[in-house]
VEXVO-236919 format. One record per residue: residue in one letter; x, y, z of N, C-alpha, C in turn; residue number from 1. Coordinates in steps of 0.1 Angstrom, whole numbers, padded with zeros to 4 digits. Layout:
! VEXVO-236919
   residu    n_c1    n_c2    n_c3   ca_c1   ca_c2   ca_c3    c_c1    c_c2    c_c3   num
        A       X       Y       Z       X       Y       Z       X       Y       Z   NUM
...
***
This chain:
! VEXVO-236919
   residu    n_c1    n_c2    n_c3   ca_c1   ca_c2   ca_c3    c_c1    c_c2    c_c3   num
        X    0450    0315   -0447    0457    0321   -0451    0471    0320   -0442     1
        X    0485    0322   -0443    0492    0317   -0436    0493    0327   -0425     2
        X    0498    0323   -0412    0500    0335   -0400    0514    0337   -0399     3
        X    0517    0348   -0392    0532    0351   -0389    0541    0340   -0386     4
        X    0555    0344   -0393    0565    0333   -0393    0573    0340   -0380     5
        X    0582    0328   -0375    0592    0331   -0365    0606    0332   -0372     6
        X    0612    0345   -0372    0622    0348   -0376    0634    0344   -0370     7
        X    0644    0338   -0377    0656    0328   -0370    0664    0340   -0364     8
        X    0668    0335   -0356    0682    0346   -0347    0690    0339   -0336     9
        X    0701    0347   -0337    0710    0336   -0326    0703    0343   -0311    10
        X    0694    0351   -0310    0690    0355   -0298    0678    0341   -0294    11
        X    0675    0337   -0305    0663    0324   -0301    0673    0312   -0306    12
        X    0676    0304   -0291    0684    0293   -0293    0678    0280   -0293    13
        X    0686    0274   -0305    0680    0260   -0310    0684    0253   -0297    14
        X    0682    0237   -0296    0685    0229   -0286    0692    0218   -0288    15
        X    0695    0208   -0277    0701    0198   -0286    0695    0186   -0295    16
        X    0680    0188   -0293    0673    0181   -0299    0665    0185   -0314    17
        X    0668    0199   -0316    0666    0204   -0324    0663    0200   -0340    18
        X    0675    0198   -0344    0673    0188   -0358    0665    0175   -0357    19
        X    0667    0167   -0346    0660    0156   -0346    0640    0158   -0345    20
        X    0638    0170   -0341    0627    0174   -0339    0619    0178   -0353    21
        X    0630    0187   -0361    0626    0189   -0372    0623    0178   -0384    22
        X    0631    0170   -0382    0631    0157   -0391    0619    0148   -0388    23
        X    0615    0151   -0373    0598    0145   -0371    0588    0155   -0375    24
        X    0594    0166   -0383    0577    0173   -0391    0577    0184   -0383    25
        X    0581    0189   -0373    0575    0201   -0365    0577    0210   -0376    26
        X    0566    0215   -0373    0565    0231   -0385    0559    0243   -0376    27
        X    0558    0240   -0365    0554    0253   -0356    0561    0257   -0345    28
        X    0565    0268   -0340    0573    0266   -0329    0569    0278   -0317    29
        X    0573    0280   -0306    0570    0292   -0298    0584    0293   -0291    30
        X    0585    0306   -0286    0598    0310   -0279    0595    0310   -0262    31
        X    0603    0303   -0256    0600    0301   -0244    0618    0300   -0236    32
        X    0620    0312   -0225    0632    0311   -0221    0642    0315   -0231    33
        X    0638    0323   -0243    0646    0327   -0253    0653    0314   -0259    34
        X    0642    0304   -0260    0649    0293   -0268    0638    0286   -0278    35
        X    0638    0277   -0284    0625    0273   -0294    0618    0264   -0286    36
        X    0605    0262   -0287    0595    0247   -0280    0589    0248   -0294    37
        X    0587    0234   -0296    0579    0230   -0306    0568    0229   -0302    38
        X    0557    0235   -0308    0542    0236   -0306    0533    0228   -0310    39
        X    0533    0225   -0323    0522    0215   -0329    0528    0204   -0338    40
        X    0526    0193   -0339    0532    0184   -0348    0522    0180   -0357    41
        X    0511    0171   -0355    0500    0169   -0363    0491    0178   -0360    42
        X    0478    0178   -0356    0470    0186   -0350    0470    0186   -0335    43
        X    0463    0195   -0329    0463    0195   -0312    0455    0183   -0307    44
        X    0445    0183   -0314    0434    0169   -0311    0440    0155   -0313    45
        X    0450    0151   -0324    0455    0140   -0328    0466    0141   -0317    46
        X    0472    0150   -0314    0485    0149   -0307    0478    0144   -0289    47
        X    0467    0151   -0289    0460    0147   -0273    0458    0131   -0273    48
        X    0453    0130   -0288    0447    0116   -0282    0457    0107   -0284    49
        X    0471    0108   -0290    0482    0101   -0290    0488    0101   -0273    50
        X    0492    0115   -0272    0496    0113   -0256    0489    0106   -0248    51
        X    0477    0102   -0247    0467    0096   -0236    0466    0083   -0239    52
        X    0473    0077   -0250    0473    0064   -0255    0485    0056   -0257    53
        X    0497    0065   -0259    0510    0059   -0262    0521    0065   -0252    54
        X    0533    0068   -0261    0543    0077   -0254    0546    0087   -0262    55
        X    0554    0099   -0258    0562    0108   -0267    0574    0113   -0257    56
        X    0581    0119   -0268    0595    0125   -0266    0588    0139   -0264    57
        X    0594    0149   -0259    0588    0165   -0258    0606    0170   -0255    58
        X    0608    0176   -0264    0619    0189   -0267    0615    0199   -0256    59
        X    0622    0197   -0241    0615    0208   -0235    0628    0215   -0228    60
        X    0638    0219   -0238    0650    0221   -0234    0649    0235   -0229    61
        X    0640    0243   -0231    0633    0256   -0226    0635    0255   -0215    62
        X    0632    0246   -0205    0630    0245   -0192    0644    0247   -0186    63
        X    0648    0260   -0189    0665    0263   -0184    0665    0259   -0167    64
        X    0680    0254   -0166    0681    0251   -0150    0690    0263   -0145    65
        X    0688    0267   -0134    0695    0280   -0127    0701    0268   -0116    66
        X    0713    0269   -0116    0721    0260   -0109    0726    0267   -0097    67
        X    0719    0266   -0084    0722    0270   -0071    0733    0260   -0063    68
        X    0745    0269   -0063    0757    0259   -0057    0765    0267   -0046    69
        X    0770    0263   -0033    0776    0268   -0023    0772    0267   -0014    70
        X    0778    0269    0000    0777    0267    0013    0764    0277    0015    71
        X    0758    0288    0008    0746    0294    0011    0735    0288    0004    72
        X    0738    0280   -0004    0727    0274   -0016    0714    0273   -0009    73
        X    0712    0266    0000    0698    0262    0009    0694    0273    0009    74
        X    0699    0284    0019    0697    0297    0025    0688    0304    0010    75
        X    0698    0305   -0002    0692    0312   -0012    0681    0307   -0017    76
        X    0680    0291   -0016    0664    0288   -0026    0657    0292   -0015    77
        X    0657    0287   -0002    0645    0290    0001    0641    0306    0002    78
        X    0648    0316   -0001    0644    0332   -0003    0637    0331   -0012    79
        X    0633    0323   -0021    0629    0324   -0033    0613    0317   -0035    80
        X    0611    0311   -0021    0596    0304   -0023    0591    0303   -0012    81
        X    0576    0302   -0013    0570    0306    0003    0567    0285    0007    82
        X    0573    0279    0001    0573    0264    0001    0585    0263    0014    83
        X    0580    0255    0021    0591    0250    0032    0601    0244    0026    84
        X    0611    0245    0026    0624    0235    0020    0633    0232    0030    85
        X    0631    0230    0046    0638    0225    0055    0641    0212    0058    86
        X    0627    0204    0051    0632    0189    0054    0632    0182    0038    87
        X    0635    0189    0032    0638    0185    0014    0650    0182    0015    88
        X    0648    0168    0008    0662    0157    0008    0667    0157   -0004    89
        X    0680    0153   -0005    0687    0152   -0016    0678    0139   -0025    90
        X    0677    0141   -0037    0668    0130   -0045    0656    0135   -0048    91
        X    0650    0147   -0041    0633    0146   -0045    0634    0163   -0052    92
        X    0621    0163   -0062    0621    0171   -0065    0605    0179   -0061    93
        X    0607    0193   -0056    0593    0202   -0052    0589    0210   -0062    94
        X    0573    0210   -0065    0567    0221   -0072    0570    0234   -0063    95
        X    0578    0244   -0068    0580    0256   -0061    0574    0269   -0067    96
        X    0565    0271   -0059    0563    0290   -0062    0570    0298   -0059    97
        X    0575    0304   -0069    0584    0317   -0063    0579    0329   -0066    98
        X    0583    0336   -0057    0578    0352   -0054    0587    0363   -0051    99
        X    0581    0372   -0056    0588    0384   -0052    0584    0390   -0037   100
        X    0589    0402   -0036    0590    0407   -0019    0573    0410   -0019   101
        X    0566    0410   -0029    0552    0414   -0029    0544    0404   -0027   102
        X    0548    0392   -0029    0542    0379   -0030    0536    0374   -0041   103
        X    0539    0386   -0052    0536    0382   -0066    0544    0372   -0073   104
        X    0542    0363   -0083    0541    0351   -0086    0557    0355   -0096   105
        X    0569    0351   -0096    0576    0351   -0104    0579    0341   -0114   106
        X    0581    0327   -0112    0579    0316   -0118    0569    0303   -0110   107
        X    0573    0294   -0115    0565    0283   -0110    0575    0269   -0116   108
        X    0587    0268   -0110    0597    0259   -0112    0593    0247   -0106   109
        X    0601    0231   -0111    0604    0225   -0105    0617    0226   -0097   110
        X    0618    0221   -0085    0633    0226   -0078    0639    0212   -0078   111
        X    0652    0209   -0077    0656    0197   -0075    0670    0198   -0067   112
        X    0670    0191   -0057    0680    0191   -0048    0690    0180   -0049   113
        X    0703    0183   -0055    0710    0174   -0061    0719    0171   -0048   114
        X    0725    0178   -0041    0729    0176   -0026    0728    0186   -0017   115
        X    0731    0187   -0004    0729    0198    0004    0734    0212    0001   116
        X    0745    0215   -0008    0747    0225   -0011    0744    0228   -0028   117
        X    0739    0220   -0034    0733    0222   -0047    0720    0219   -0052   118
        X    0715    0227   -0058    0700    0227   -0061    0700    0234   -0080   119
        X    0690    0223   -0083    0685    0232   -0100    0670    0236   -0097   120
        X    0670    0244   -0101    0658    0249   -0103    0653    0252   -0118   121
        X    0640    0243   -0124    0640    0241   -0140    0630    0250   -0142   122
        X    0631    0259   -0143    0623    0274   -0146    0613    0273   -0158   123
        X    0604    0282   -0155    0592    0283   -0165    0593    0296   -0171   124
        X    0590    0300   -0178    0591    0312   -0191    0594    0328   -0184   125
        X    0604    0328   -0175    0605    0339   -0172    0622    0342   -0168   126
        X    0627    0354   -0169    0639    0356   -0163    0645    0355   -0150   127
        X    0641    0344   -0145    0645    0342   -0130    0658    0340   -0126   128
        X    0668    0335   -0135    0682    0337   -0131    0687    0350   -0127   129
        X    0681    0360   -0134    0685    0369   -0130    0681    0379   -0116   130
        X    0669    0373   -0109    0667    0378   -0099    0672    0369   -0089   131
        X    0677    0354   -0091    0684    0350   -0083    0701    0351   -0082   132
        X    0707    0356   -0092    0719    0363   -0091    0719    0377   -0084   133
        X    0709    0380   -0085    0706    0397   -0079    0706    0397   -0063   134
        X    0697    0389   -0062    0696    0385   -0044    0713    0376   -0039   135
        X    0719    0371   -0046    0731    0362   -0043    0738    0375   -0042   136
        X    0740    0387   -0051    0751    0396   -0051    0748    0408   -0042   137
        X    0735    0410   -0040    0732    0418   -0032    0735    0415   -0016   138
        X    0731    0404   -0014    0735    0396    0000    0745    0394    0004   139
        X    0756    0394   -0008    0772    0389   -0005    0769    0372    0001   140
        X    0761    0365   -0006    0757    0353   -0002    0771    0344   -0007   141
        X    0776    0332   -0001    0782    0323   -0008    0781    0314   -0015   142
        X    0780    0315   -0028    0769    0308   -0036    0772    0311   -0051   143
        X    0772    0302   -0062    0772    0306   -0076    0763    0303   -0077   144
        X    0759    0308   -0089    0744    0309   -0096    0745    0308   -0113   145
        X    0742    0300   -0117    0746    0301   -0132    0736    0290   -0141   146
        X    0735    0291   -0154    0729    0283   -0162    0736    0272   -0167   147
        X    0736    0260   -0161    0744    0250   -0167    0739    0246   -0181   148
        X    0747    0236   -0190    0745    0229   -0205    0738    0215   -0199   149
        X    0725    0220   -0195    0715    0209   -0191    0702    0215   -0196   150
        X    0697    0203   -0205    0687    0200   -0213    0673    0192   -0211   151
        X    0665    0195   -0206    0649    0182   -0203    0647    0178   -0214   152
        X    0645    0165   -0216    0640    0158   -0221    0628    0152   -0215   153
        X    0614    0152   -0222    0606    0147   -0214    0600    0136   -0222   154
        X    0597    0124   -0216    0591    0112   -0219    0578    0111   -0210   155
        X    0567    0113   -0218    0553    0115   -0216    0544    0104   -0219   156
        X    0536    0097   -0215    0523    0087   -0216    0522    0079   -0208   157
        X    0511    0069   -0211    0509    0055   -0206    0522    0045   -0204   158
        X    0528    0047   -0218    0541    0037   -0220    0552    0041   -0217   159
        X    0555    0053   -0210    0565    0061   -0206    0576    0049   -0200   160
        X    0570    0046   -0189    0576    0034   -0178    0585    0023   -0186   161
        X    0574    0018   -0198    0581    0005   -0207    0593    0012   -0213   162
        X    0594    0025   -0221    0603    0028   -0229    0615    0032   -0221   163
        X    0610    0036   -0210    0625    0044   -0201    0629    0032   -0196   164
        X    0626    0018   -0191    0629    0010   -0186    0636    0002   -0196   165
        X    0636   -0001   -0210    0645   -0004   -0221    0655    0002   -0223   166
        X    0653    0019   -0221    0669    0023   -0222    0675    0023   -0212   167
        X    0667    0029   -0200    0677    0030   -0187    0678    0019   -0176   168
        X    0669    0008   -0178    0669   -0003   -0169    0657   -0002   -0159   169
        X    0653   -0014   -0157    0642   -0015   -0150    0643   -0012   -0137   170
        X    0653   -0006   -0130    0650    0000   -0118    0646    0012   -0118   171
        X    0643    0018   -0130    0636    0034   -0136    0622    0030   -0128   172
        X    0617    0019   -0129    0600    0017   -0126    0599    0020   -0114   173
        X    0606    0019   -0107    0605    0020   -0089    0607    0037   -0088   174
        X    0611    0046   -0093    0610    0059   -0092    0601    0062   -0088   175
        X    0598    0070   -0072    0585    0077   -0069    0585    0089   -0080   176
        X    0568    0093   -0075    0564    0106   -0084    0573    0116   -0073   177
        X    0575    0127   -0083    0586    0137   -0077    0599    0133   -0074   178
        X    0601    0125   -0075    0618    0118   -0071    0628    0115   -0080   179
        X    0640    0117   -0080    0647    0115   -0093    0661    0105   -0090   180
        X    0665    0095   -0100    0677    0089   -0095    0684    0092   -0109   181
        X    0699    0084   -0106    0707    0087   -0116    0707    0074   -0126   182
        X    0708    0077   -0138    0709    0067   -0147    0723    0068   -0158   183
        X    0725    0060   -0164    0738    0062   -0172    0734    0061   -0185   184
        X    0742    0068   -0194    0745    0068   -0207    0755    0069   -0211   185
        X    0761    0059   -0220    0771    0062   -0228    0783    0065   -0218   186
        X    0783    0059   -0208    0789    0064   -0196    0790    0078   -0185   187
        X    0780    0082   -0192    0778    0095   -0181    0765    0094   -0173   188
        X    0767    0098   -0163    0753    0097   -0155    0744    0112   -0154   189
        X    0733    0109   -0157    0723    0120   -0159    0709    0116   -0151   190
        X    0703    0128   -0144    0694    0126   -0137    0680    0126   -0145   191
        X    0674    0116   -0138    0659    0111   -0144    0649    0111   -0135   192
        X    0640    0120   -0134    0629    0122   -0127    0614    0122   -0130   193
        X    0606    0115   -0124    0594    0110   -0124    0587    0124   -0123   194
        X    0583    0131   -0134    0576    0144   -0136    0571    0148   -0149   195
        X    0564    0160   -0152    0561    0161   -0163    0551    0170   -0164   196
        X    0549    0180   -0177    0537    0188   -0177    0525    0184   -0183   197
        X    0525    0171   -0179    0507    0165   -0184    0506    0155   -0171   198
        X    0493    0150   -0173    0487    0142   -0164    0489    0128   -0168   199
        X    0494    0124   -0178    0496    0109   -0184    0505    0100   -0178   200
        X    0516    0109   -0168    0527    0102   -0162    0538    0103   -0172   201
        X    0549    0102   -0168    0562    0101   -0176    0574    0105   -0165   202
        X    0587    0109   -0173    0598    0113   -0168    0602    0123   -0177   203
        X    0612    0130   -0167    0619    0142   -0176    0633    0135   -0173   204
        X    0642    0138   -0182    0655    0133   -0183    0663    0146   -0184   205
        X    0673    0149   -0176    0679    0161   -0176    0694    0159   -0181   206
        X    0693    0161   -0198    0706    0155   -0204    0718    0166   -0203   207
        X    0725    0163   -0195    0737    0168   -0193    0749    0171   -0201   208
        X    0753    0180   -0213    0759    0182   -0221    0751    0176   -0237   209
        X    0752    0189   -0243    0747    0192   -0257    0750    0180   -0266   210
        X    0760    0175   -0263    0764    0163   -0271    0758    0150   -0272   211
        X    0750    0151   -0259    0744    0136   -0258    0727    0138   -0264   212
        X    0724    0151   -0268    0711    0149   -0272    0706    0140   -0284   213
        X    0712    0142   -0293    0710    0137   -0304    0712    0116   -0304   214
        X    0722    0114   -0297    0724    0100   -0294    0711    0093   -0284   215
        X    0708    0100   -0272    0697    0096   -0266    0680    0098   -0273   216
        X    0679    0109   -0278    0669    0108   -0288    0668    0094   -0295   217
        X    0679    0092   -0304    0681    0078   -0313    0675    0067   -0306   218
        X    0681    0065   -0293    0679    0055   -0284    0668    0054   -0283   219
        X    0661    0065   -0277    0647    0062   -0270    0636    0059   -0284   220
        X    0639    0068   -0294    0630    0063   -0304    0630    0049   -0311   221
        X    0644    0043   -0310    0645    0031   -0313    0639    0018   -0306   222
        X    0640    0023   -0295    0636    0012   -0280    0619    0011   -0283   223
        X    0615    0025   -0286    0599    0023   -0286    0592    0022   -0297   224
        X    0601    0017   -0309    0594    0022   -0322    0579    0011   -0320   225
        X    0579   -0002   -0317    0569   -0011   -0312    0559   -0005   -0303   226
        X    0564    0009   -0294    0554    0014   -0283    0547    0026   -0293   227
        X    0546    0030   -0306    0542    0038   -0314    0547    0051   -0305   228
        X    0563    0055   -0303    0566    0066   -0296    0568    0072   -0309   229
        X    0564    0087   -0304    0567    0097   -0315    0572    0111   -0308   230
        X    0576    0119   -0316    0579    0134   -0310    0566    0141   -0305   231
        X    0566    0147   -0296    0553    0153   -0293    0559    0168   -0285   232
        X    0550    0174   -0276    0551    0185   -0270    0541    0190   -0263   233
        X    0541    0197   -0252    0530    0201   -0241    0518    0202   -0247   234
        X    0508    0197   -0246    0495    0196   -0253    0485    0205   -0246   235
        X    0481    0215   -0255    0471    0225   -0250    0458    0221   -0245   236
        X    0454    0211   -0252    0441    0204   -0247    0443    0198   -0236   237
        X    0452    0189   -0230    0457    0180   -0221    0459    0186   -0208   238
        X    0469    0198   -0209    0471    0205   -0198    0458    0217   -0192   239
        X    0447    0218   -0201    0436    0227   -0198    0427    0216   -0189   240
        X    0427    0203   -0196    0421    0193   -0188    0426    0190   -0176   241
        X    0436    0191   -0174    0439    0189   -0160    0447    0202   -0150   242
        X    0442    0214   -0156    0445    0225   -0149    0459    0227   -0147   243
        X    0466    0224   -0156    0480    0228   -0153    0484    0239   -0159   244
        X    0488    0250   -0154    0490    0262   -0155    0503    0264   -0160   245
        X    0501    0277   -0169    0510    0283   -0179    0517    0295   -0175   246
        X    0528    0300   -0170    0531    0310   -0164    0533    0322   -0174   247
        X    0527    0333   -0174    0525    0342   -0184    0516    0343   -0192   248
        X    0504    0331   -0190    0493    0331   -0199    0486    0330   -0184   249
        X    0484    0322   -0177    0474    0322   -0167    0475    0325   -0156   250
        X    0488    0331   -0148    0492    0338   -0142    0508    0347   -0142   251
        X    0511    0358   -0134    0516    0367   -0138    0521    0370   -0122   252
        X    0532    0380   -0124    0536    0389   -0112    0525    0392   -0104   253
        X    0515    0396   -0110    0506    0406   -0102    0496    0396   -0097   254
        X    0497    0380   -0097    0489    0370   -0090    0500    0365   -0079   255
        X    0490    0362   -0066    0497    0357   -0056    0496    0342   -0058   256
        X    0507    0329   -0051    0501    0317   -0052    0487    0312   -0050   257
        X    0483    0320   -0040    0470    0316   -0032    0459    0318   -0045   258
        X    0461    0333   -0052    0451    0333   -0060    0452    0321   -0075   259
        X    0462    0316   -0074    0465    0304   -0087    0463    0293   -0081   260
        X    0459    0292   -0070    0455    0276   -0065    0468    0270   -0060   261
        X    0475    0278   -0057    0486    0269   -0052    0490    0270   -0034   262
        X    0478    0274   -0029    0479    0272   -0017    0489    0260   -0012   263
        X    0484    0246   -0015    0491    0236   -0011    0505    0234   -0009   264
        X    0509    0243   -0016    0526    0241   -0018    0531    0251   -0014   265
        X    0525    0260   -0003    0533    0270    0005    0529    0269    0020   266
        X    0538    0267    0024    0538    0265    0041    0547    0278    0043   267
        X    0539    0290    0040    0544    0304    0043    0551    0309    0056   268
        X    0543    0301    0067    0545    0305    0084    0556    0296    0085   269
        X    0562    0287    0079    0574    0278    0082    0587    0281    0071   270
        X    0583    0289    0061    0594    0292    0050    0600    0304    0054   271
        X    0610    0304    0066    0616    0314    0070    0628    0321    0061   272
        X    0630    0332    0057    0641    0335    0046    0633    0338    0035   273
        X    0622    0333    0031    0613    0340    0018    0613    0349    0019   274
        X    0613    0358    0006    0617    0373    0008    0601    0380    0002   275
        X    0590    0372    0000    0577    0374    0001    0570    0368    0014   276
        X    0577    0365    0023    0569    0358    0035    0557    0370    0042   277
        X    0563    0378    0045    0553    0389    0052    0544    0392    0044   278
        X    0544    0397    0031    0536    0403    0023    0528    0385    0022   279
        X    0529    0379    0020    0518    0366    0017    0509    0361    0035   280
        X    0519    0365    0046    0514    0361    0056    0500    0371    0058   281
        X    0503    0382    0053    0494    0396    0056    0480    0389    0049   282
        X    0482    0386    0032    0474    0384    0026    0467    0371    0033   283
        X    0471    0362    0038    0466    0348    0043    0455    0351    0054   284
        X    0455    0364    0061    0445    0367    0069    0432    0367    0063   285
        X    0432    0374    0050    0421    0376    0047    0414    0364    0035   286
        X    0425    0357    0030    0422    0349    0017    0422    0357    0003   287
        X    0425    0348   -0004    0421    0357   -0019    0408    0360   -0021   288
        X    0407    0368   -0030    0392    0376   -0036    0389    0370   -0048   289
        X    0402    0362   -0057    0398    0358   -0068    0405    0344   -0069   290
        X    0407    0335   -0077    0413    0321   -0081    0411    0313   -0092   291
        X    0423    0307   -0096    0423    0302   -0104    0406    0290   -0108   292
        X    0400    0289   -0119    0393    0278   -0120    0392    0271   -0132   293
        X    0384    0260   -0133    0388    0254   -0145    0371    0257   -0151   294
        X    0370    0260   -0164    0356    0267   -0167    0352    0259   -0185   295
        X    0341    0255   -0184    0336    0247   -0197    0327    0261   -0203   296
        X    0332    0260   -0215    0326    0270   -0224    0315    0265   -0233   297
        X    0305    0263   -0234    0291    0260   -0243    0297    0267   -0259   298
        X    0291    0256   -0270    0288    0259   -0283    0303    0256   -0289   299
        X    0302    0261   -0299    0312    0254   -0310    0327    0259   -0307   300
        X    0335    0251   -0313    0351    0249   -0308    0354    0267   -0310   301
        X    0361    0273   -0298    0362    0285   -0298    0377    0289   -0305   302
        X    0380    0300   -0311    0394    0301   -0315    0409    0304   -0305   303
        X    0417    0301   -0309    0429    0305   -0303    0427    0317   -0296   304
        X    0433    0315   -0283    0435    0327   -0274    0445    0336   -0272   305
        X    0447    0348   -0277    0456    0355   -0273    0458    0371   -0265   306
        X    0445    0370   -0260    0443    0378   -0251    0432    0379   -0239   307
        X    0431    0383   -0229    0423    0376   -0217    0407    0379   -0224   308
        X    0399    0367   -0224    0385    0371   -0222    0376    0373   -0210   309
        X    0371    0384   -0211    0359    0390   -0202    0351    0375   -0197   310
        X    0350    0374   -0183    0337    0366   -0178    0329    0373   -0173   311
        X    0316    0373   -0178    0306    0383   -0171    0292    0378   -0166   312
        X    0288    0382   -0153    0278    0379   -0147    0271    0387   -0140   313
        X    0255    0391   -0145    0247    0400   -0137    0251    0413   -0144   314
        X    0259    0414   -0156    0262    0426   -0163    0273    0431   -0159   315
        X    0282    0423   -0152    0297    0426   -0145    0305    0418   -0146   316
        X    0317    0425   -0150    0329    0415   -0151    0330    0410   -0138   317
        X    0335    0397   -0138    0337    0389   -0129    0349    0379   -0124   318
        X    0358    0383   -0139    0369    0377   -0139    0373    0374   -0158   319
        X    0383    0366   -0159    0390    0365   -0172    0391    0349   -0176   320
        X    0392    0349   -0185    0394    0333   -0194    0410    0340   -0200   321
        X    0420    0329   -0195    0433    0329   -0196    0437    0319   -0211   322
        X    0435    0308   -0208    0435    0297   -0218    0422    0289   -0220   323
        X    0421    0286   -0234    0407    0278   -0239    0411    0271   -0249   324
        X    0406    0260   -0253    0404    0252   -0262    0392    0240   -0265   325
        X    0391    0235   -0276    0376    0227   -0275    0384    0212   -0273   326
        X    0375    0206   -0263    0382    0190   -0258    0372    0179   -0268   327
        X    0378    0174   -0276    0368    0163   -0283    0366    0154   -0270   328
        X    0371    0153   -0260    0369    0139   -0251    0360    0143   -0243   329
        X    0357    0158   -0237    0349    0162   -0231    0336    0169   -0236   330
        X    0338    0169   -0248    0331    0174   -0260    0325    0189   -0256   331
        X    0334    0197   -0250    0327    0212   -0249    0344    0221   -0247   332
        X    0344    0229   -0249    0355    0240   -0249    0360    0239   -0232   333
        X    0372    0236   -0229    0377    0238   -0216    0382    0248   -0216   334
        X    0384    0252   -0201    0392    0265   -0203    0400    0269   -0188   335
        X    0405    0282   -0188    0413    0282   -0175    0409    0297   -0173   336
        X    0405    0300   -0159    0402    0315   -0157    0406    0320   -0145   337
        X    0405    0332   -0144    0407    0339   -0127    0395    0344   -0124   338
        X    0389    0338   -0115    0370    0343   -0109    0372    0347   -0098   339
        X    0363    0359   -0099    0361    0365   -0084    0351    0350   -0071   340
        X    0359    0356   -0060    0349    0344   -0052    0335    0346   -0050   341
        X    0327    0359   -0058    0315    0358   -0056    0309    0347   -0067   342
        X    0318    0341   -0079    0311    0332   -0089    0320    0323   -0090   343
        X    0329    0317   -0079    0338    0305   -0080    0333    0294   -0074   344
        X    0322    0290   -0069    0313    0280   -0067    0315    0272   -0078   345
        X    0317    0253   -0072    0309    0247   -0084    0296    0250   -0090   346
        X    0297    0245   -0105    0283    0248   -0111    0279    0260   -0114   347
        X    0287    0275   -0109    0282    0287   -0113    0282    0290   -0126   348
        X    0271    0294   -0131    0266    0299   -0145    0273    0312   -0148   349
        X    0278    0317   -0159    0285    0330   -0161    0283    0326   -0174   350
        X    0288    0341   -0183    0292    0340   -0199    0306    0346   -0201   351
        X    0309    0341   -0211    0321    0345   -0215    0323    0355   -0229   352
        X    0328    0367   -0231    0331    0373   -0239    0340    0370   -0251   353
        X    0338    0360   -0259    0346    0352   -0267    0346    0365   -0281   354
        X    0360    0362   -0293    0360    0366   -0305    0345    0363   -0312   355
        X    0344    0350   -0308    0329    0348   -0313    0315    0350   -0308   356
        X    0316    0358   -0300    0305    0361   -0295    0300    0355   -0278   357
        X    0293    0365   -0277    0289    0355   -0259    0287    0344   -0256   358
        X    0293    0335   -0250    0291    0324   -0246    0285    0322   -0234   359
        X    0277    0310   -0231    0272    0308   -0216    0285    0297   -0213   360
        X    0286    0296   -0201    0298    0288   -0195    0293    0287   -0180   361
        X    0303    0276   -0174    0299    0269   -0161    0314    0267   -0153   362
        X    0314    0274   -0143    0325    0276   -0136    0328    0261   -0126   363
        X    0341    0256   -0130    0346    0244   -0119    0356    0247   -0112   364
        X    0359    0242   -0098    0368    0240   -0091    0378    0232   -0093   365
        X    0374    0220   -0096    0377    0207   -0099    0385    0207   -0110   366
        X    0397    0201   -0118    0399    0200   -0129    0390    0193   -0135   367
        X    0391    0192   -0150    0382    0183   -0156    0388    0173   -0158   368
        X    0404    0167   -0155    0405    0156   -0156    0404    0146   -0143   369
        X    0399    0156   -0132    0397    0149   -0119    0382    0150   -0115   370
        X    0370    0150   -0125    0359    0151   -0129    0352    0136   -0132   371
        X    0361    0128   -0136    0355    0116   -0140    0359    0114   -0154   372
        X    0361    0103   -0158    0364    0097   -0173    0356    0106   -0183   373
        X    0362    0109   -0191    0356    0120   -0204    0348    0112   -0214   374
        X    0340    0116   -0219    0332    0113   -0225    0337    0102   -0238   375
***
């Protein structure tokens, strides 16, 4: 039986690549930052296998940029995150958990420093633009906050280096992880960062100007024909195997960065000006009582998850599963969940209440991707 359809509306924006993605036979979309995000091309399993072996183009224009520009840009950007940005140089990307005054997660973007007075915040699925504009206005900061016409295109997979070098030059191979360089296309300079929402390696190209979308897509597709390049999208199996979190699914404003396992990205003591600094310092004294973990759920493939599944131990709820899918490589259902400290140690056996019944499960601190080669 066919599921619900997505009604077209001007409130849901197309992207510079939408026509090419449709030509590539995308049939399923989700909405992310009020924008179309392709969801599935072939099957999730086949798409995952291709991603791990070849190279894909992902239309991730939905990762909208919030540009912060002006004399107070550095001050405002630091207000958003408990990560210390004082030593951040131009040409660098930082993964930056962003919090409100209570220390609750508002977003987990990648922040790019283009100049001393100019930043791009490449946001996950929440209206962070309004929060940043509100802070700037309320504090009378000398800064402009806006959404520029910039649309990221991800090039992901083990053959991404070769494809990018063919189109943008051999020098792109030397771009370090979470660094970016300027590349030229049809006379226009674009930001190319070594980053992306997968563990397979690759780049994100920040396409500045809608008119460049289709020419860049076509150039990459043509250059990568012998590399088996094809359209793709963030893959549910691969991201859960790598414990890559999805804002709104695996974490919300009710969670602190430390609960989300993002403590290594927080230097709260040194993040002077961060609006949630005091709240997070108070929480840090005792540490989190629950935290994100990887979970292996036994049995047959689980269904799609659209609500939290309780994690049970000793007749009591000790957590929830927020993302889950069957992994052919690991031959089990891989999942991400928030687990209480009493049951978050590696190898702890629990049960998960799924729509297909109670399943035995095992809690792991380490992502599946880091546990060794898949079966």
